C-alpha positions in Angstrom: 0.2 2.7 -5.8 -0.1 0.9 -2.5 3.0 0.0 -0.5 3.4 -2.2 2.6 6.6 -1.2 4.4 8.0 -3.7 6.8 10.6 -2.2 9.3 12.7 -3.2 12.2 12.1 -0.7 15.0 15.6 -1.4 16.4 17.5 -0.7 13.2 19.3 2.6 12.7 19.9 3.0 16.4 16.2 2.6 17.3 15.0 4.9 14.6 13.7 2.2 12.2 10.2 3.6 11.9 11.5 7.2 11.4 13.8 6.1 8.6 11.1 3.9 7.0 8.7 6.9 6.9 11.3 8.8 4.8 10.2 6.6 1.9 7.1 8.7 1.7 9.3 11.8 1.1 11.2 10.0 -1.6 8.3 8.3 -3.4 5.6 10.9 -3.1 1.8 10.6 -3.1 1.0 6.9 -2.7 -0.7 4.8 0.0 1.7 3.5 2.7 1.1 1.0 5.5 3.8 0.2 8.1 4.4 -3.1 9.8 6.8 -3.7 12.6 8.4 -7.0 11.9 9.1 -7.6 15.6 5.5 -7.0 16.8 4.8 -10.7 17.3 2.2 -10.7 14.4 2.8 -13.5 11.9 4.5 -12.0 8.9 3.0 -14.8 6.8 -0.5 -13.7 7.8 0.2 -10.1 7.2 1.7 -10.6 3.7 -1.0 -13.0 2.7 -3.7 -10.6 3.7 -2.4 -7.8 1.5 -4.0 -7.2 -1.9 -2.0 -8.9 -4.6 -1.1 -5.5 -6.2 0.5 -4.2 -3.0 4.3 -3.5 -3.3 6.3 -4.8 -0.4 9.3 -2.8 0.9 11.6 -4.0 3.7 13.8 -1.4 5.5 16.6 -2.1 7.9 20.0 -3.8 7.6 21.2 -7.3 6.9 20.0 -8.6 10.2 16.5 -7.3 9.4 16.6 -9.0 6.0 17.8 -12.3 7.6 15.1 -12.2 10.2 12.4 -11.4 7.6 13.4 -14.2 5.2 13.5 -16.7 8.1 10.0 -15.7 9.3 8.2 -16.1 6.0 7.6 -19.6 4.7 4.1 -19.8 3.4 3.6 -16.6 1.3 1.8 -16.7 -2.0 
């Protein structure tokens, strides 16, 4: 399976990527791509560019979820 993992680099005391990568340990042998939600890249463009069968995972806290939801508005 293919997973797109969106993470907030500031979450978990600045360890957002480190904790996001722990998903690989939990979920095993799959394909993982990581996307920093604060990188300045349009989340709409990133999500719309993913193959339809890609599973999306968001890591972080409630602030990360709020930011993510408010940034996407034109996702198929």
